[in-house]
Backbone bond lengths (Angstrom), bond angles and torsions (degrees), N, CA, C in turn:
res aa  C-N    CA-C-N  psi(-1)  N-CA   C-N-CA  omega(-1)  CA-C   N-CA-C  phi
1 M - - - 1.463 - - 1.528 109.46 -
2 D 1.321 117.19 137.06 1.453 120.24 178.18 1.526 110.17 -74.67
3 E 1.323 116.68 157.90 1.460 121.61 -173.16 1.523 112.91 -61.74
4 S 1.317 117.49 -39.49 1.462 120.26 -178.73 1.529 110.92 -62.43
5 S 1.322 117.14 -44.64 1.469 120.91 178.92 1.514 110.79 -65.91
6 A 1.334 116.17 -38.03 1.465 120.59 179.92 1.525 110.87 -64.59
7 R 1.310 117.46 -39.29 1.467 120.57 178.57 1.531 110.64 -62.58
8 K 1.308 116.55 -46.16 1.472 120.38 178.61 1.528 110.92 -59.83
9 L 1.332 116.51 -42.03 1.457 120.66 -176.31 1.527 111.73 -69.40
10 I 1.322 117.84 -40.78 1.470 120.28 179.09 1.523 110.26 -63.04
11 V 1.316 117.34 -42.09 1.469 120.58 178.01 1.526 110.33 -63.10
12 E 1.331 117.27 -42.59 1.467 121.32 179.34 1.528 111.53 -62.27
13 V 1.330 116.84 -46.94 1.462 120.56 -179.33 1.523 110.88 -68.88
14 G 1.324 117.41 -36.47 1.462 120.65 177.17 1.525 111.63 -59.25
15 K 1.328 116.85 -43.66 1.464 120.73 177.79 1.523 111.09 -64.46
16 L 1.324 116.68 -38.27 1.459 120.75 179.43 1.530 110.72 -65.97
17 L 1.325 116.96 -42.16 1.471 120.62 176.53 1.528 110.53 -58.94
18 Y 1.321 116.13 -41.97 1.461 120.79 -178.62 1.531 110.97 -69.62
19 E 1.325 116.48 -43.75 1.470 120.37 -178.81 1.522 111.79 -65.60
20 R 1.328 117.66 -32.32 1.455 121.60 179.34 1.535 112.14 -83.88
21 S 1.331 117.13 1.57 1.470 123.34 -178.25 1.519 112.47 62.61
22 Y 1.330 116.57 28.66 1.456 120.16 171.94 1.532 110.74 -78.04
23 V 1.322 115.62 -19.22 1.464 122.38 175.25 1.522 108.20 -140.69
24 V 1.327 116.32 153.22 1.461 122.57 171.85 1.518 107.84 -135.11
25 A 1.323 115.54 159.92 1.464 120.54 178.25 1.528 110.06 50.55
26 F 1.355 116.86 -122.98 1.464 120.36 -177.56 1.523 112.46 -98.95
27 D 1.330 117.43 11.27 1.464 122.17 -176.31 1.523 112.93 -56.68
28 G 1.328 114.78 154.82 1.455 123.00 165.82 1.517 114.22 75.02
29 N 1.317 114.51 169.75 1.455 121.74 176.86 1.521 110.05 -160.52
30 V 1.322 115.33 153.54 1.455 122.89 -175.99 1.515 108.05 -136.46
31 S 1.340 116.39 144.35 1.461 118.74 176.09 1.516 110.84 -148.00
32 I 1.339 114.55 159.82 1.461 123.29 173.86 1.525 107.84 -132.34
33 R 1.328 116.25 133.50 1.463 120.05 173.36 1.535 107.69 -85.69
34 L 1.329 115.58 115.27 1.457 120.63 -177.25 1.523 111.86 -78.83
35 D 1.324 116.23 -37.72 1.464 122.37 175.82 1.520 107.35 -156.38
36 D 1.308 117.84 -171.10 1.461 121.28 -174.01 1.525 113.27 -59.08
37 N 1.329 117.56 -24.63 1.461 119.40 -173.99 1.520 114.04 -127.96
38 T 1.331 118.97 11.64 1.458 120.40 -175.44 1.523 110.65 -132.98
39 V 1.339 115.29 130.40 1.460 121.81 -178.43 1.528 109.24 -127.29
40 L 1.319 115.93 133.34 1.461 122.60 175.06 1.522 107.40 -105.72
41 A 1.339 116.96 126.52 1.466 119.77 -171.46 1.519 111.72 -138.75
42 T 1.328 114.89 158.73 1.459 120.43 175.31 1.527 110.06 -67.25
43 P 1.329 116.99 148.68 1.464 120.71 -177.19 1.526 112.23 -83.01
44 T 1.298 115.84 162.42 1.453 121.22 177.36 1.526 111.19 -71.74
45 M 1.340 115.97 152.36 1.461 123.28 172.91 1.526 113.03 52.95
46 T 1.326 115.56 44.09 1.461 120.89 179.63 1.520 109.03 -137.58
47 S 1.312 117.78 130.16 1.453 121.31 176.91 1.520 109.94 -64.06
48 K 1.316 116.14 135.05 1.464 119.68 179.40 1.527 111.37 -69.39
49 G 1.316 116.61 -17.18 1.457 119.85 177.01 1.510 113.67 -85.69
50 R 1.344 117.45 -7.37 1.469 120.30 -176.45 1.522 111.93 -127.15
51 M 1.306 117.59 23.08 1.463 120.18 179.40 1.528 111.09 -76.44
52 T 1.314 115.19 156.63 1.458 122.46 171.77 1.528 107.89 -125.27
53 E 1.300 115.92 160.48 1.466 119.56 -176.21 1.517 112.87 -61.85
54 D 1.323 117.41 -30.69 1.467 119.30 -176.34 1.527 113.37 -84.31
55 C 1.338 118.26 -1.48 1.466 119.47 -178.25 1.530 112.63 -95.82
56 L 1.326 117.94 -2.12 1.455 120.94 -174.67 1.528 111.70 -76.80
57 A 1.329 114.32 148.45 1.464 121.19 -177.66 1.523 110.71 -94.90
58 L 1.312 115.51 142.91 1.458 123.01 177.31 1.520 108.01 -116.39
59 T 1.345 116.90 127.32 1.471 120.51 179.38 1.523 109.86 -135.65
60 D 1.337 115.37 169.89 1.455 118.35 169.33 1.522 109.01 -89.75
61 I 1.301 117.46 -179.11 1.452 121.73 -173.96 1.526 112.32 -69.42
62 E 1.322 117.60 -12.14 1.466 122.00 175.74 1.526 111.79 -96.30
63 G 1.335 116.11 -2.04 1.462 120.18 179.26 1.516 114.20 93.05
64 K 1.325 118.10 5.04 1.468 120.83 179.03 1.532 109.33 -72.95
65 P 1.343 117.72 128.89 1.472 120.43 -178.16 1.520 112.41 -61.08
66 L 1.336 115.58 140.09 1.458 121.37 175.91 1.531 111.34 -117.38
67 N 1.337 115.97 0.31 1.458 120.33 170.91 1.530 107.95 -144.33
68 D 1.320 117.31 -170.62 1.470 119.98 -173.84 1.524 112.89 -91.67
69 K 1.327 118.58 13.21 1.463 122.21 179.14 1.523 109.78 -100.83
70 R 1.322 116.07 144.50 1.462 121.32 -178.63 1.526 110.05 -96.54
71 A 1.323 115.63 121.85 1.464 120.52 -179.30 1.524 110.98 -73.35
72 S 1.322 116.07 162.37 1.459 121.86 175.51 1.517 110.52 -52.60
73 S 1.329 115.32 145.79 1.465 120.37 178.44 1.520 112.06 -66.69
74 E 1.334 116.97 -13.88 1.464 121.11 179.73 1.526 112.12 -98.25
75 L 1.317 116.83 17.36 1.458 120.48 178.78 1.528 111.51 -58.58
76 A 1.331 117.56 -29.78 1.468 120.61 -178.32 1.523 111.52 -56.80
77 M 1.325 116.72 -33.29 1.463 121.56 177.22 1.525 110.42 -60.60
78 H 1.317 116.76 -43.82 1.448 122.57 179.77 1.528 110.68 -66.73
79 L 1.323 116.25 -45.30 1.464 120.76 -177.46 1.523 111.32 -63.58
80 L 1.343 116.37 -38.00 1.463 119.95 176.16 1.525 110.49 -58.18
81 I 1.333 116.25 -47.26 1.458 121.03 -178.72 1.526 110.68 -62.14
82 Y 1.330 117.43 -43.76 1.461 120.42 179.64 1.526 111.60 -62.75
83 K 1.318 117.05 -39.34 1.467 120.36 -178.94 1.525 112.11 -70.72
84 M 1.334 116.71 -34.82 1.457 120.63 -177.49 1.526 112.64 -86.51
85 R 1.333 116.88 -20.10 1.468 120.99 -175.39 1.538 110.42 -129.99
86 P 1.322 117.65 90.23 1.471 120.03 178.98 1.524 113.81 -59.76
87 D 1.343 116.68 -19.88 1.462 120.51 -179.69 1.522 112.97 -81.29
88 I 1.318 117.48 -8.00 1.460 122.11 -175.61 1.527 110.92 -97.61
89 N 1.329 115.78 132.88 1.473 120.54 179.82 1.525 113.21 -128.40
90 A 1.346 117.74 6.00 1.461 119.73 178.83 1.518 109.67 -156.69
91 V 1.337 115.46 146.07 1.468 122.34 -177.68 1.522 109.16 -136.40
92 C 1.351 116.08 136.83 1.463 122.98 172.78 1.524 109.04 -122.82
93 H 1.318 116.60 122.30 1.464 121.26 173.15 1.517 107.94 -116.92
94 A 1.347 116.26 131.53 1.464 120.81 -178.17 1.520 109.88 -152.66
95 H 1.333 114.99 179.95 1.456 121.60 179.08 1.533 109.74 -125.53
96 P 1.336 118.55 58.94 1.461 119.80 179.27 1.519 109.75 -61.28
97 A 1.334 116.78 139.13 1.464 121.02 -166.44 1.524 113.90 -60.47
98 H 1.322 117.95 -45.57 1.463 119.31 -174.78 1.527 111.52 -76.19
99 G 1.321 116.42 -42.48 1.453 119.00 176.09 1.514 111.61 -62.91
100 T 1.320 116.96 -41.20 1.454 120.61 179.46 1.523 111.00 -68.96
101 A 1.340 116.94 -29.29 1.471 119.40 174.25 1.528 110.46 -60.18
102 F 1.329 116.81 -40.63 1.466 119.76 174.18 1.523 110.34 -60.10
103 A 1.327 116.61 -43.69 1.465 120.63 -176.90 1.520 112.08 -64.28
104 V 1.313 117.78 -40.08 1.463 119.57 -178.90 1.524 111.64 -79.28
105 A 1.339 116.71 -20.38 1.468 120.27 175.37 1.525 111.69 -84.93
106 G 1.337 116.80 -4.89 1.456 120.43 -179.90 1.511 113.12 77.36
107 L 1.331 117.42 34.58 1.460 121.87 -175.86 1.525 111.25 -122.89
108 A 1.315 115.66 135.70 1.452 121.42 171.17 1.528 109.37 -83.52
109 I 1.319 116.92 159.57 1.457 121.76 171.12 1.525 105.69 -99.79
110 D 1.312 115.53 82.43 1.460 119.48 -169.07 1.523 114.02 -132.69
111 Q 1.321 117.33 14.74 1.455 119.96 177.45 1.529 110.04 -97.76
112 P 1.331 118.05 132.25 1.470 120.92 -177.55 1.523 111.86 -79.02
113 I 1.322 115.91 84.06 1.464 120.15 -176.50 1.527 112.51 -107.71
114 L 1.325 117.83 -15.69 1.463 121.84 -179.26 1.521 109.23 -131.60
115 S 1.319 117.70 122.59 1.462 120.42 -177.06 1.526 111.79 -62.60
116 E 1.333 117.32 -36.49 1.462 120.48 -179.57 1.525 111.37 -62.86
117 V 1.330 116.37 -34.06 1.467 120.25 -179.63 1.523 110.50 -73.35
118 V 1.326 117.56 -40.90 1.470 120.45 175.05 1.522 109.82 -59.53
119 L 1.322 116.92 -39.30 1.458 121.59 -177.82 1.524 112.87 -69.64
120 T 1.318 117.80 -44.24 1.466 120.45 -167.85 1.524 115.45 -106.90
121 L 1.336 117.48 -20.11 1.453 119.39 -175.86 1.526 112.39 -126.72
122 G 1.322 117.25 -40.64 1.458 119.48 -173.50 1.513 109.87 79.02
123 C 1.313 116.34 -172.99 1.456 118.69 -177.61 1.526 110.56 -79.06
124 V 1.314 114.98 156.15 1.461 122.65 -178.49 1.526 107.40 -116.51
125 P 1.324 118.04 105.70 1.464 119.93 -177.02 1.515 112.40 -77.01
126 L 1.319 114.85 163.31 1.460 122.06 175.26 1.520 108.36 -102.48
127 T 1.322 117.46 121.90 1.455 120.58 177.45 1.533 109.43 -88.30
128 A 1.302 115.94 157.18 1.458 121.10 179.20 1.523 110.27 -63.14
129 Y 1.329 116.25 156.96 1.460 119.94 -179.09 1.528 110.97 -66.30
130 G 1.312 115.17 138.00 1.458 121.93 173.29 1.509 108.95 -143.26
131 T 1.303 117.45 139.43 1.462 121.08 179.94 1.523 109.80 -59.81
132 P 1.337 118.52 125.94 1.461 120.63 179.49 1.520 112.12 -55.18
133 S 1.327 115.22 145.21 1.467 123.41 177.77 1.522 113.16 69.15
134 T 1.337 118.01 18.08 1.459 121.65 176.58 1.523 109.94 -126.51
135 D 1.338 114.99 170.54 1.457 120.49 177.56 1.526 112.00 -64.99
136 E 1.333 117.50 -21.90 1.466 119.78 178.72 1.520 110.57 -57.60
137 L 1.315 115.91 -42.31 1.463 120.69 -177.33 1.522 111.10 -67.00
138 T 1.320 117.22 -48.15 1.457 119.77 -177.78 1.525 111.76 -69.19
139 E 1.316 117.97 -34.61 1.464 120.23 177.66 1.528 110.50 -63.95
140 A 1.324 116.68 -38.00 1.461 120.59 179.36 1.528 111.43 -67.62
141 M 1.325 117.45 -27.20 1.456 122.04 -178.13 1.526 113.46 -81.11
142 K 1.320 117.00 -28.75 1.466 121.76 -168.72 1.525 115.24 -51.08
143 P 1.335 120.43 -45.66 1.470 118.77 -177.00 1.526 114.15 -65.69
144 F 1.329 116.76 -18.37 1.458 120.74 -172.35 1.521 114.17 -101.24
145 V 1.326 117.17 -27.64 1.467 121.06 -173.12 1.529 113.18 -56.52
146 P 1.339 120.62 -41.45 1.473 119.18 -177.02 1.523 114.58 -65.88
147 H 1.327 118.10 -22.31 1.457 120.61 -169.51 1.524 114.25 -118.15
148 H 1.323 117.52 4.61 1.460 121.85 -179.18 1.516 108.80 -139.09
149 N 1.336 115.68 154.15 1.464 120.86 178.43 1.512 112.65 -109.83
150 A 1.311 116.64 4.72 1.463 122.36 174.45 1.518 108.08 -157.67
151 L 1.326 115.96 146.61 1.461 121.53 -178.87 1.517 109.92 -135.78
152 L 1.329 115.89 149.14 1.455 122.21 164.71 1.519 107.47 -101.53
153 M 1.321 116.50 139.75 1.459 121.88 178.38 1.516 108.31 -112.86
154 A 1.321 116.47 122.04 1.459 121.46 -173.39 1.521 111.65 -51.44
155 N 1.345 115.82 129.78 1.466 123.10 177.84 1.522 112.95 55.89
156 H 1.322 115.91 32.45 1.460 118.30 -176.82 1.529 111.28 -140.21
157 G 1.328 118.00 -74.74 1.451 119.47 -175.69 1.510 110.88 174.21
158 A 1.335 115.81 -148.47 1.460 121.08 -175.78 1.519 110.28 -134.26
159 V 1.333 114.94 154.16 1.459 120.60 174.26 1.521 107.68 -139.06
160 A 1.340 115.91 138.44 1.463 121.73 177.65 1.522 107.77 -135.34
161 Y 1.319 115.82 152.57 1.465 119.27 -174.39 1.522 109.52 -148.09
162 G 1.346 115.56 157.66 1.455 119.47 -175.95 1.510 112.50 -160.59
163 E 1.339 115.17 -178.73 1.459 120.99 179.80 1.525 111.09 -66.58
164 H 1.324 116.65 -27.41 1.455 121.69 177.32 1.527 107.29 -145.49
165 L 1.325 116.73 170.78 1.460 120.09 -170.83 1.521 112.51 -68.15
166 W 1.318 118.93 -36.03 1.459 118.56 179.16 1.524 111.03 -65.60
167 Q 1.314 117.30 -35.64 1.467 119.25 177.08 1.520 110.56 -66.23
168 A 1.318 117.49 -41.62 1.464 120.64 177.50 1.527 110.50 -61.50
169 Y 1.340 116.34 -45.13 1.466 119.92 178.74 1.529 110.81 -63.24
170 D 1.334 117.28 -44.33 1.466 120.52 -179.32 1.520 111.21 -60.30
171 R 1.312 117.25 -37.96 1.459 120.45 178.98 1.525 110.81 -67.70
172 L 1.321 117.34 -38.14 1.452 120.46 175.89 1.526 110.56 -65.11
173 E 1.313 116.48 -41.45 1.466 121.40 179.26 1.532 110.55 -64.63
174 T 1.329 117.00 -40.70 1.465 121.00 177.28 1.523 110.93 -63.74
175 L 1.318 116.96 -41.75 1.471 121.78 176.69 1.526 110.30 -56.65
176 E 1.333 116.40 -49.11 1.456 120.45 -177.01 1.532 111.28 -66.47
177 H 1.325 117.17 -41.85 1.461 120.75 -179.45 1.530 110.66 -64.00
178 T 1.331 116.08 -40.66 1.462 120.43 178.85 1.522 111.11 -64.46
179 A 1.336 116.63 -42.45 1.463 120.40 178.98 1.527 110.82 -61.16
180 K 1.326 116.47 -41.45 1.464 119.99 179.88 1.523 110.86 -64.75
181 I 1.329 116.98 -43.73 1.464 120.55 178.47 1.525 110.57 -62.14
182 A 1.329 117.02 -41.51 1.465 120.89 -179.48 1.528 111.17 -62.73
183 I 1.335 116.55 -40.43 1.461 120.32 178.92 1.531 110.70 -65.91
184 L 1.322 116.38 -43.56 1.461 120.07 178.76 1.530 111.29 -65.98
185 A 1.335 117.12 -39.36 1.465 120.52 178.10 1.523 110.66 -64.27
186 K 1.329 116.99 -36.24 1.458 120.61 176.81 1.519 110.28 -60.19
187 A 1.312 116.39 -39.12 1.457 120.47 179.96 1.526 111.91 -67.02
188 L 1.333 116.60 -24.66 1.460 121.41 -180.00 1.528 112.58 -93.30
189 G 1.302 116.10 6.81 1.459 119.88 177.05 1.507 115.09 116.04
190 G 1.334 117.46 -5.15 1.459 120.63 177.15 1.512 112.32 115.88
191 A 1.337 115.86 147.15 1.461 121.58 -179.65 1.521 110.62 -83.75
192 N 1.308 116.54 147.54 1.459 122.27 173.53 1.516 109.65 -93.78
193 D 1.333 117.38 128.24 1.456 120.96 177.49 1.527 110.84 -69.49
194 I 1.323 115.90 151.30 1.457 120.67 169.22 1.532 107.63 -60.90
195 P 1.335 118.94 140.35 1.469 120.60 179.92 1.525 111.83 -54.02
196 K 1.326 115.57 139.11 1.457 120.17 -176.64 1.526 112.37 -54.97
197 E 1.338 116.20 -39.31 1.459 119.30 -176.27 1.533 112.16 -67.43
198 A 1.350 116.94 -16.15 1.464 120.19 179.90 1.518 112.66 -88.47
199 I 1.340 117.25 -17.61 1.458 120.11 -175.86 1.523 111.47 -63.15
200 G 1.336 116.77 -45.76 1.459 120.02 179.44 1.515 112.53 -58.25
201 K 1.335 116.48 -38.93 1.468 120.39 178.59 1.524 110.93 -63.24
202 L 1.336 116.01 -41.25 1.463 119.67 -179.91 1.528 111.13 -66.58
203 I 1.322 116.48 -38.58 1.462 119.84 -179.78 1.524 110.95 -66.08
204 K 1.327 116.26 -43.91 1.462 119.30 177.60 1.532 110.73 -62.65
205 L 1.319 116.13 -37.75 1.458 120.68 179.39 1.519 111.31 -66.41
206 R 1.337 117.11 -43.75 1.472 119.53 -177.91 1.521 111.57 -67.42
207 E 1.346 116.62 -33.57 1.467 119.43 177.91 1.526 110.87 -71.47
208 K 1.322 116.85 -39.40 1.461 120.73 177.56 1.518 111.15 -64.80
209 A 1.340 116.24 -38.28 1.465 120.90 -179.56 1.525 112.70 -79.95
210 G 1.318 117.10 -13.18 1.462 120.61 179.02 1.512 114.71 86.01
211 F 1.350 117.89 12.51 1.457 120.12 178.62 1.527 111.13 -67.57
212 L 1.335 116.69 -45.86 1.451 122.86 179.27 1.520 108.47 -141.67
213 G 1.338 116.58 148.40 1.447 120.90 -179.39 1.519 112.42 -93.30
214 E 1.324 116.40 -177.75 1.453 121.07 -178.45 1.523 112.31 -64.89
215 N 1.341 117.70 -25.11 1.465 119.73 179.26 1.524 111.78 -62.27
216 A 1.336 117.13 -21.93 1.469 121.18 179.91 1.523 112.13 -77.15
217 R 1.334 117.61 -6.33 1.456 119.49 178.22 1.527 111.88 -67.80
218 C 1.300 118.04 -15.39 1.464 121.14 -179.49 1.517 112.07 -86.77
219 Q 1.297 117.53 21.27 1.452 119.75 178.22 1.519 110.93 -71.39
220 A 1.319 115.16 161.95 1.463 120.37 -163.36 1.519 115.96 -90.88
221 C 1.328 119.15 2.08 1.465 118.17 -172.26 1.520 113.62 -74.72
222 G 1.338 118.05 -14.84 1.450 120.12 174.21 1.510 114.11 91.25
223 Y 1.333 117.35 -25.98 1.453 119.97 -178.46 1.530 112.14 -79.07
224 L 1.313 116.95 -15.22 1.450 119.96 -172.29 1.523 113.14 -76.67
225 H 1.313 117.68 -1.37 1.457 120.49 178.57 1.525 111.44 -101.52
226 E 1.318 117.03 6.12 1.457 121.74 179.70 1.531 110.90 -85.30
227 N 1.297 115.77 158.76 1.457 122.25 169.63 1.529 113.55 55.66
228 D 1.335 115.63 51.69 1.467 121.54 177.18 1.521 113.08 61.80
229 I 1.321 117.27 26.44 1.463 120.55 175.47 1.530 107.70 -108.25
230 A 1.299 116.00 43.87 1.464 119.83 -179.75 1.527 109.67 -69.42
231 C 1.299 115.67 148.61 1.460 121.59 179.92 1.518 109.59 -92.16
232 D 1.318 116.27 131.87 1.453 120.86 179.60 1.525 112.61 -92.67
233 L 1.325 116.80 -4.86 1.452 120.26 -177.08 1.519 110.99 -90.86
234 D 1.316 115.84 145.19 1.463 121.63 179.85 1.518 108.08 -96.33
235 V 1.314 116.39 94.46 1.458 121.64 -177.33 1.518 108.95 -117.54
236 N 1.315 116.77 126.62 1.459 121.63 177.37 1.515 108.78 -108.54
237 Y 1.318 116.76 106.85 1.452 120.71 178.50 1.517 109.54 -79.88
238 P 1.319 118.62 137.24 1.461 120.40 -179.87 1.516 111.34 -68.43
239 V 1.315 115.44 147.49 1.455 120.19 175.70 1.521 107.98 -72.23
240 Q 1.318 116.09 128.73 1.463 120.31 -175.25 1.522 112.10 -108.96
241 G 1.313 116.85 14.06 1.449 119.09 178.75 1.512 111.84 80.63
242 D 1.318 116.24 -166.17 1.456 121.06 -174.61 1.518 112.83 -78.96
243 S 1.342 116.90 -8.95 1.461 118.61 -172.04 1.517 112.34 -73.84
244 N 1.338 118.26 -35.72 1.461 119.80 -173.71 1.521 110.67 -78.27
245 G 1.334 115.87 114.84 1.442 120.26 176.90 1.515 114.57 84.72
246 K 1.330 119.08 8.14 1.456 119.45 -178.79 1.512 110.68 -70.44
247 K 1.310 116.43 155.09 1.447 121.91 178.69 1.526 110.01 -82.15
248 I 1.312 116.02 142.56 1.455 120.59 175.99 1.517 108.34 -128.55
249 S 1.317 116.73 154.94 1.460 120.95 179.82 1.520 109.15 -136.54
250 F 1.344 115.52 156.21 1.447 121.65 -178.36 1.522 109.50 -131.25
251 T 1.325 115.78 150.39 1.458 120.06 168.27 1.530 107.68 -80.03
252 R 1.339 116.35 166.76 1.459 119.90 178.77 1.526 110.47 -58.91
253 E 1.340 115.87 -41.88 1.464 119.89 -179.29 1.524 111.03 -63.77
254 E 1.347 116.59 -39.67 1.461 119.99 179.03 1.518 111.39 -66.30
255 L 1.324 117.28 -38.52 1.457 120.70 178.01 1.525 111.85 -64.63
256 I 1.351 115.77 -41.63 1.469 119.51 178.21 1.526 110.14 -61.44
257 E 1.325 116.58 -43.86 1.465 120.46 178.94 1.531 110.58 -64.57
258 L 1.340 116.48 -41.03 1.452 120.42 179.32 1.525 111.94 -61.94
259 L 1.338 116.43 -44.39 1.453 120.79 178.34 1.536 111.28 -64.48
260 S 1.320 116.12 -37.64 1.452 120.08 178.27 1.519 110.94 -62.46
261 Q 1.335 115.36 -44.07 1.473 119.45 178.96 1.504 111.42 -66.97
262 A 1.341 117.55 -38.86 1.461 121.24 179.31 1.519 110.36 -63.30
263 A 1.319 117.18 -40.04 1.457 121.43 -179.86 1.542 110.27 -64.18
264 K 1.327 116.14 -39.99 1.469 119.63 179.17 1.506 111.58 -66.25
265 L 1.371 116.54 -38.24 1.465 121.07 -178.21 1.518 111.70 -76.03
266 G 1.346 115.58 -27.90 1.466 119.16 -174.88 1.509 113.07 -72.32
């Protein structure tokens, strides 16, 4: 994509993130890899709903400025993804309310409850907490980036990435929609998982359709090793303590309040 088109697209997606309440104030950041060594990114301390094309920052793949604009302090997150995933050319980081609720509750979005999500996104793991804008955050992400297209970051937010910016945005939107459905299903007594015997069929279908490749078989939900869908890759996921995947419970009053808040945010 040429730089002029990329600038227009980042501004358009930034406004959409803001209008959908995936970001507020100066939250979040978006970038596009223009070529092997050039990245166009949202600037620091700027609302994504009020950006202009001339305010975007240009850097090299190491984060060195190539114009007079200062990129987001979280650009390192984007650069890590680009270096680890040659197939990725765009990154969206935001704090969507329902997905971030999972992150602050210490929960991954890793239960196979929607066939469309298994097909197009796969599970979304929770990475260990790392201070934003530091190496702690990127180090926590490293084991997951090769095998997932979206991540939750403990007590922080979500990041999704793709071959182009609309794919990255769509994956973030799918993450948030799934989180909202999961919360609402919890209020109704809990979601039912897709039958285990159907997971292998969905994985074979998504690989045939090109939604996700074989590298995504190393996802953490556990169902992906059923029905001859064994993973051939040797991946060691870090232990994240009791927070990842722990069970939570609510009183009736808490559920009513949760649903009320979800309705307001939706």
